[in-house]
Backbone bond lengths (Angstrom), bond angles and torsions (degrees), N, CA, C in turn:
res aa  C-N    CA-C-N  psi(-1)  N-CA   C-N-CA  omega(-1)  CA-C   N-CA-C  phi
1 M - - - 1.453 - - 1.533 109.26 -
2 I 1.308 114.47 137.68 1.462 119.96 175.37 1.520 108.89 -120.90
3 E 1.305 115.30 159.81 1.458 119.74 176.00 1.522 108.50 -100.25
4 V 1.317 115.29 125.97 1.458 121.50 179.16 1.524 107.05 -95.82
5 S 1.310 116.50 124.54 1.460 120.74 -175.80 1.531 111.51 -69.99
6 G 1.299 114.35 158.51 1.461 120.41 175.96 1.521 111.49 -61.07
7 K 1.341 116.24 -32.81 1.465 120.46 178.90 1.525 110.82 -62.88
8 V 1.318 116.51 -44.22 1.473 120.35 179.55 1.528 109.82 -65.09
9 K 1.331 116.23 -41.22 1.462 119.49 177.86 1.526 110.71 -62.11
10 W 1.326 116.94 -43.15 1.463 121.22 179.94 1.533 110.37 -64.10
11 Q 1.329 117.34 -43.19 1.463 120.97 -179.71 1.528 112.09 -66.17
12 S 1.333 116.45 -20.39 1.462 120.78 178.57 1.530 111.80 -74.92
13 R 1.315 117.14 -17.94 1.462 122.20 176.40 1.517 107.72 -79.25
14 R 1.306 116.09 102.95 1.451 119.77 -174.67 1.526 112.66 -98.29
15 G 1.320 117.92 -18.61 1.458 120.25 -179.63 1.514 113.42 83.08
16 M 1.292 116.73 1.81 1.464 122.25 176.60 1.524 105.75 -109.89
17 R 1.312 116.83 118.82 1.463 121.46 -172.01 1.528 113.36 -50.47
18 E 1.324 116.47 -45.30 1.465 120.39 -178.30 1.530 111.30 -58.34
19 L 1.329 115.84 -40.71 1.462 119.74 -179.78 1.519 111.45 -74.66
20 D 1.328 116.16 -44.47 1.462 119.58 -178.48 1.523 111.85 -60.09
21 L 1.316 117.61 -36.61 1.467 120.79 -179.85 1.529 112.54 -66.86
22 M 1.316 116.33 -24.76 1.467 119.37 179.51 1.528 112.03 -98.30
23 L 1.317 117.19 -43.02 1.460 120.32 -172.79 1.526 113.62 -78.16
24 L 1.325 117.80 -43.08 1.464 119.12 -175.35 1.530 112.83 -63.53
25 P 1.335 119.91 -47.99 1.466 118.19 176.27 1.533 112.16 -63.07
26 F 1.329 116.48 -35.66 1.466 119.69 179.55 1.526 110.75 -62.75
27 V 1.329 116.65 -47.52 1.463 119.88 -176.90 1.527 111.49 -69.94
28 E 1.322 117.63 -28.65 1.466 121.09 -179.94 1.530 113.12 -81.93
29 H 1.332 116.94 -41.35 1.464 120.84 -170.06 1.531 115.34 -109.11
30 D 1.314 116.99 -35.05 1.466 119.88 -170.93 1.525 113.90 -100.88
31 L 1.313 116.86 -45.57 1.464 120.13 -177.34 1.532 112.67 -59.00
32 P 1.344 119.45 -39.62 1.474 118.30 178.51 1.532 113.77 -60.41
33 K 1.317 117.90 -20.05 1.463 121.80 178.30 1.532 111.53 -84.88
34 G 1.335 116.22 -7.06 1.457 121.04 -177.24 1.514 112.38 -86.40
35 D 1.331 114.61 -157.04 1.461 120.61 -179.18 1.526 110.20 -124.96
36 E 1.320 115.54 178.50 1.468 121.05 -177.28 1.532 111.68 -61.59
37 R 1.303 116.57 -33.95 1.475 120.55 179.07 1.518 110.68 -63.08
38 Q 1.333 116.48 -43.07 1.464 120.54 178.07 1.526 110.95 -66.51
39 L 1.308 116.77 -40.16 1.465 120.48 178.15 1.527 110.20 -61.14
40 A 1.318 117.08 -44.01 1.469 120.98 179.49 1.531 110.67 -62.81
41 A 1.326 117.10 -42.23 1.470 120.78 178.97 1.529 110.15 -65.57
42 Y 1.321 116.81 -39.76 1.467 120.56 179.45 1.536 110.19 -64.88
43 C 1.324 117.27 -42.52 1.465 120.70 177.56 1.526 110.67 -61.82
44 K 1.327 116.77 -39.49 1.466 121.02 177.05 1.534 109.85 -63.99
45 L 1.317 116.72 -39.55 1.465 121.75 178.73 1.528 110.80 -60.18
46 L 1.323 116.70 -41.73 1.459 121.26 -177.09 1.523 113.32 -66.16
47 E 1.320 117.98 -13.83 1.461 121.60 178.33 1.530 112.43 -74.99
48 H 1.312 117.22 -11.09 1.463 121.30 -175.76 1.528 111.36 -91.98
49 T 1.314 114.71 164.94 1.463 120.54 -177.02 1.525 111.13 -72.32
50 D 1.328 114.86 159.54 1.457 120.13 177.42 1.529 110.86 -59.62
51 L 1.318 116.83 -40.62 1.462 120.05 -179.76 1.523 111.37 -61.24
52 E 1.329 117.08 -43.27 1.464 120.06 177.17 1.526 110.22 -62.17
53 L 1.332 116.48 -45.68 1.463 120.47 -179.05 1.515 111.85 -60.33
54 V 1.327 117.12 -45.12 1.469 120.02 179.61 1.518 110.13 -60.33
55 R 1.299 117.08 -46.74 1.473 120.45 -178.83 1.526 111.08 -62.75
56 W 1.315 117.22 -42.42 1.457 120.22 -179.87 1.523 111.73 -68.47
57 L 1.324 116.67 -42.85 1.462 119.83 -176.75 1.520 113.03 -73.52
58 N 1.343 116.84 -28.11 1.470 117.27 177.43 1.528 112.32 -92.35
59 G 1.322 116.38 -0.69 1.458 120.71 172.91 1.511 115.86 84.70
60 T 1.347 118.35 10.58 1.464 119.40 179.46 1.525 112.32 -85.96
61 A 1.328 116.71 -9.77 1.463 122.15 175.78 1.527 107.85 -148.28
62 V 1.312 115.51 161.95 1.474 121.53 -179.77 1.529 108.19 -131.97
63 P 1.328 117.22 130.55 1.464 118.53 177.46 1.528 110.45 -70.09
64 E 1.310 115.65 160.14 1.469 120.04 178.64 1.529 111.87 -80.27
65 D 1.314 117.08 -27.41 1.463 122.61 -174.98 1.531 110.56 -76.14
66 P 1.341 118.18 120.25 1.469 120.93 -179.73 1.533 113.78 -59.43
67 E 1.336 117.43 -32.80 1.472 120.00 177.44 1.524 110.75 -63.81
68 L 1.327 116.20 -40.19 1.468 120.15 179.28 1.524 110.82 -69.07
69 I 1.320 116.50 -38.35 1.461 120.15 177.58 1.524 109.71 -59.38
70 E 1.317 116.00 -42.25 1.465 121.10 -178.51 1.530 112.22 -67.18
71 I 1.337 117.68 -45.74 1.466 119.35 -178.01 1.521 110.84 -70.46
72 I 1.314 117.63 -33.44 1.473 120.50 176.33 1.522 110.16 -65.07
73 A 1.319 116.98 -42.17 1.473 120.07 177.48 1.525 110.30 -61.36
74 C 1.315 116.52 -39.12 1.463 120.99 178.81 1.533 110.71 -64.99
75 I 1.316 117.06 -45.71 1.467 121.16 178.50 1.520 110.28 -60.16
76 R 1.320 116.69 -44.32 1.469 120.49 -179.43 1.527 111.87 -64.01
77 R 1.338 117.10 -41.54 1.472 120.71 177.40 1.530 110.94 -61.74
78 C 1.313 115.83 -45.91 1.471 120.25 -179.81 1.521 110.66 -63.53
79 H 1.314 116.58 -40.29 1.467 120.82 178.96 1.529 110.49 -63.75
80 E 1.311 116.75 -44.81 1.468 120.22 178.95 1.520 111.08 -61.65
81 G 1.327 116.89 -37.51 1.455 121.24 178.93 1.521 113.23 -66.24
82 R 1.322 116.64 -24.64 1.468 121.66 179.30 1.517 113.03 -92.80
83 R 1.292 118.04 -14.39 1.461 121.95 -174.16 1.526 110.47 -51.97
84 G 1.346 115.05 129.73 1.461 120.32 -179.85 1.512 113.18 92.65
85 R 1.323 116.95 -9.57 1.465 121.67 178.48 1.539 108.15 -119.23
86 E 1.287 116.53 157.74 1.460 123.12 174.37 1.522 112.47 53.84
87 G 1.315 118.52 31.73 1.452 120.81 177.18 1.507 114.90 71.41
88 V 1.348 118.09 10.85 1.454 121.66 -179.57 1.506 110.18 -90.46
């Protein structure tokens, strides 16, 4: 278990519904169950633009960075596992 800072949680609020539906539940429920490596990759992911994030998370583009590819796959898996529950 890792502790996710309030700053990371705040940065996960993107204001774009598509992103908020995937990132906010991930940062609240799934990321704390991960490790420091995943947290670092997630923080790196948050440095990118909303447009890049949407394209990567919906699968229309793929980042070049293998760490980002891995954390995006994790976010997508977690999102799929929640689909139909919690208003997702």
